[in-house]
C-alpha angles and dihedrals in degrees: 000000000000126000128026114243133199102238126194115200122197123203139145128190087225089076090076093055094069121093127183093195141289097277097034116113095217111090117181085190087081087076091062089049092051092046091052091055091046089054094042091055092048094240092139088072090066098053142035111265111212133200111233119244109205116242115251119238093251089055089057088049090061083088110003122068118262092239090054092050090047090053093050089052091049106041120092134162089258098053100031092102088064092064108050096145094046090048088055093044094052094042099245108167141125092308091048106032130174109250134170115288093010095151094046088050090052092047091048102052092036091049090055093053094047090048092050091052090049091054092051090049091054095046091244092125138022093204130023123195127202112167090177092064134066098095092157103168099067115114134206093273105003142073115227140174096359089312123116105167123027103229090174093062091047092050091049089050088053092050092049088065088071106019129060093212131025126190120212118199123188121190096168114124088243123070115261092235100154094055093043093050091051094056102027094118101045137083094204092076126046114197119200122185128185105192149137112276130186137026090079090290114168128299091010095217135101107083116171088245093063099095105149132268139248110353086356097060110135091007093101112071122188126187106192109201134187135232118295097025106182133206089258095052095043094052094043082067105027100055100047093039093049094042089053091048093050091051095045104033098036096198120203091212139013131215111196123191110203103191106183094208086092088071122101118267093025115157094232101019132093103195126103103217117148120223088252092053093047092049091046089070091054091047091049092055092043087060093067090068093224118143106268140194111200122194142176125241130160126008124135106182092074102196088056091046088056094049093048098048091045090053090048091049087055091051093051093050091045099248136131119220131212114242093236110091118237121235111284141156095262102045094130090067091065096057139164101024100020092210134140098230126102108196128201118262105265099216101037113116121225104230092194102100118208092249090053093049091049092050091048093050095046095046094047094046090049089052092050091049089059083077091059094185142012116289113270099230108147124212131183119230111283113231113232098249090054094058093076120083112282111232134157103265121227137174101236140048118287089228113024091190089064096044091226124170122266115262092246094056092043091054090053089054091065089069101036133078093238093100092059115108116232120229094258091054096056095084101055116155107278094195128240101252095123095159120205 
C-alpha cells in the first residue's frame, strides 16, 4: 500500500456498556470486539489513539432540532411512559428503543466523529477512524433505523468550515437516507450510496432517479443493488463511479460510512461481499490521498463486523494482517477457525444481471457528467484559529452536574496531545455485556 498516512483512531471503553436490549440486533459490544483485535494485531502502534470527548448538546443542535436534543437528554427507560406523544413524534419504537445511557451513547459516537473531522481540518491527521459512528438514518428531529443522532451530518458540517466540497460515500447495505436528505439541495456535499433497493427493504429510499434538487441536482448519487451483490458486481460499479466523481467533484475531504451489514452472512443483510471486497472499497478511496473520515455503521453478525473493521483499520494504516487471529478477550466468538477472513457465501446467487449493472453504471456516470467540472465556490484561506469549532466561550462547565470541562478548555484540546491515550490506557476494561 503506497503512501504512509497519519491516522487518528477514536475509541472509548464506554461504548461496550450500552445495550439496546436482548432481542435487538444492534450490539455496541461489537466495538469492544473490534478494538481488541486492533490491539491484538498491534495496529495501535501505527496510529494515534484518541480518547473521545462527548459532544455537547449545542453541538448536536447544529443539525438536530433543539426540541429533539432536549428530548434525548431527558428521556430514560424509567420516565418514557410519561412522554407517549413525544415518543411517537420522534419515532421511538422497537427499532429505536429507549435504553439506559442513550444520550451519553449519542454524545459519545457523535463526539468522536466531530473530533475526527476537526483533526482533519487542522491538518493533524490524514485519516480519522470512528467505528462507533456512521449512524446514517437519523433525521433532523427523528430517530430511525437504530440511529438517534446523525454523526455523519455533524462531521460533514464540521468539514464544510474548512473545505468547499465534501464527498460522502456509504457502503452499508441500507440506503444512507438521513445524510442524503440533509444535503439534498446543496452542491457543496455530494452523497453517494451503494445499497439494496426494492422488495420493501428498509428504508425504501435511494432509487437511481433520486439525484438531488435545486442547487443539489446531480449531487445525490444512488446505486440501487439487488440481493446477492458480489464483490465483482460491486466493484464493477464502485470503481468507475467513484473515479468519475473524484475527477468531476474534486472534494477537499471525504466521509466514508463502512457499514458491515453489506458483508456476506450478515444477520440483517442480503449482499454477498467478502471481507476483502468490502475492504477493497476503502483501499480504493484511500488511494486518492484526500483527507478522510471513516466510520462504522450497520453490521449485525458482530464477530464478522469486528473482523471487517479490523481489516479496514489495517488498510488505512498501510499494514497487511495474517489470517490467524491474535489472542484476545473474545476469542471464543471466532470459533472454529479463529481466522480473520470473512468469505462470500458459496451458494448465494447474485441477482444483479450484467445488463442491469451496465445500465446502472452508464446512467449514473452520465448524471455525474452533467456537472462537467467541480463547483466554482470560492473560499478565502481559513486562518488556523478559525478552523476549530466556533462556539460561544464561557468560563464554566455547560452542565455543572456533570462536571464537564469549560468550552474554552475543550476547544484547546482539539489541538493538543492531551486527548491521546497512553499505552497503558489502551486495555481498559471493555465490560462483559456481550448481549445475544
